[in-house]
N, C-alpha and C positions, 0 to 999 in steps of 0.2 A: 530446582535450575536456579542457575545465577546472568544477568544481569542478559550476559551476552552470548543467549540463546533467546531476549528474546530481541532483540537489534537487527533488520535489514537494515545495512553498512547501502546508504544511497550515492547517488551523486547520476542526477537529471538536467544537468548544464545547456547548453547545447555549446553551450564550448567546449564539454567535455574529450577531449584526447584521451586517443588508446594509447599512451604512457598514464594518463592518469587511470586509466582503465588497468592496464598495469599494475598501479600502487593500488588500488581502492582490495581490488584483487588477490594480493597478498597481508594484506590488512586483515582480509577479511580469515583466512587460511595461519592469518599469526592469533588473529585473540577467538579462533570458532565461530565467532559469528551466524546464524538461522542463519541472513542471505546475505547475497547482494542485491543490488534494484538500480539497473540501468537502464538504459533507451536501449530500443528495437535493431538500433545497428551496432548496437554490441555486444546483444545478448549472447553471440557465437567464442566472439573471444571468452564471451567472461565465465561460455564454458569449458572451453579449450583450456585456458589456464585455472579452474578449478576441476576440473574434469574426474581427482583422485582424497578429492576434497568434501566433510559430511555438507558442505555449504551449498546453501538453495538457490539456482535464475532464480529471480523477480522479474519480472519488466513492467513497464506500463503502456496499455491501454488504450485510444483515445483520448493522448495529456497533450497539451495539462487544458484543452478550455471544456470536450464533453461535445462539442458538438457538431460533430459528422455523423457520417450513416452510419445508420449500424448493419452494413454489409463491409463500409472499413470496420469498422471495429474490428467485428470477424475473422477477416478477412488475415490484420493484425494481429490479433493472439492464436491461429489457424500458422503463421508466416514464426509465428514467435516461439512457435513450440516445438515446430521444425526445426530451428538450430538451435534448443538447446532449453527452455525458457521452465519455469519446475509452477511456476504461482505467475498469474496475471494480475494487472490492477489498473482497472479501469476507470472510467471516469463517468456518471455517468452526463445527458445529457437539460443543462438547470434547466432552459429556453422551457422542454418541454412540462417541463415539475414542477415554473411557473405559470405556466397557457393551465395549468391542470389532467395536462392531456395523458393520467396515469396509464392511461393500457398501450401508447409510447411508448415513456420508462418502465413499462415495467419487460414486454420484447423489446425493448433495449436492450439491456440485463438479463434474463432469461436466452433470448438469441442468442449473446457471445456464451452465455452459462454454458448450453446446448452446444454449443461448437466445442468447446474443449474440456468436454465429460469430468473427469473423477477429479480435474487441474483444478488444484486453488482459486478460483475467484474474487478478488481483492476490493468490493467497490466503493471509488473512492469521492466521496460528497459535497465536497469543498467547502461548508461552513459554512464560512465569514461568508457566503452569500445568498447564506438557508436562512427565514425564519423556525424557531422553536418548531414551528409546527409541519412544515414542509420540514423541517428532519427528521420528526415523530413516520410525517407523509411515504416519503423514501424509508426509511427503515423497516415500513413495513413494506414494501412494494421489493423491496431489498431478501426476509424471509421470505415473503409467495414467489423469489424466483430462487431460493434455496440458493444466497450466493452464502460461502464461506467466514468473510467477514466482511467486517465495514470501516473506511476509514474514512479519518475529519477533511486530506487536502491534498490536496495535490505539494504543497509548502510557494506555490506560483502565484497566487494572488494577493489580497488584501491583508488577509492575515492566517493563520494556523487552525493547527489546534489547540483544544482551548477544553479545561480540563472539564465545566458545567457541560458540558457540548457531550467529553465523551461519559458522563453521569443521565445525558439521554440516552441519547446510544442503548447504553445500558440496562437502561431503565426499559426499555421497546423488546429488545432484542433478549435479552434474559441469558441463560448458554442454545438459543438454537444461533445464532451468529457470534464469533468474535470477530475483538474491533482491534483494526491498527489507528493508533493518536503519531500521526504525523502533522508537519510543518512546523520547525519554530524549538523545536528540541534538540535544547541544546553541553544539555545539562547533565550527567548522574539525576542530581537530587531530584532538578523536575522531570528528568523520565524514572522513579520509581512514585514519582505521583500518582501518574498517568498511569502506573502499574496495579497502584493502590485504589486507583475510582473504574476502573477496570480491563485497561486494557490489555489482550495478550503479545501486541507487537509496540514496537516503538522502527516507524522511520529516520535516518537519521543519517545529516552526511558529519556526525559529528563522538562518533560511533569509540574511534581515539582514542577524545578525549576522555566518555566519558571508560574508558578499559584504566582508562592509565589513573583514576581517581581514586582515593586507598580502599572506599568503601563497596569500589567492584566487586568484591567475592559478597554480597549480601546474596540468601534465596531464597526463593521463592516454589 
């Protein structure tokens, strides 16, 4: 597998236009990225543009704060799937985690997972806001909730992915869940370091730049 199949080609800015989503999807088709990741309002458009391709449609839920009611996250996820989403990236409730209300954190995640069935669920931790112990604890909760991926960051907080965090997550989850590194990964060299550290997917808005790098044919 080459680098393009690790990439979730991402555009989540609140000012994103329809034209930018069209360009994003055209790039994804050109470079055969694994997925595009767009806000919920653009899932149907992305599905229309990518219907005859292998590119998956991912969208975000409870984004970027994670602090809304679980019922709202469930509705958002179901609605996105009805519009054509094939993967869901949801943000945890960091306040509940900080409160050590682990039962509520588990319910928030597991209710969404149960609602979407076999659709892959990526749970976003926002590692820049969490201590090492909190990262470890929420990874354990994610495993209990049988999530498919643990994702490092939204890209909208004070920091993004770190190699240290990916290594911590990998040590906890082993092969029980996959890892998506996201936030601040802007070049191929950095992306490859994250893959070497254990990441199975790279969330980035710089996928085209990575593909035009002369090393882009590196295989894993």
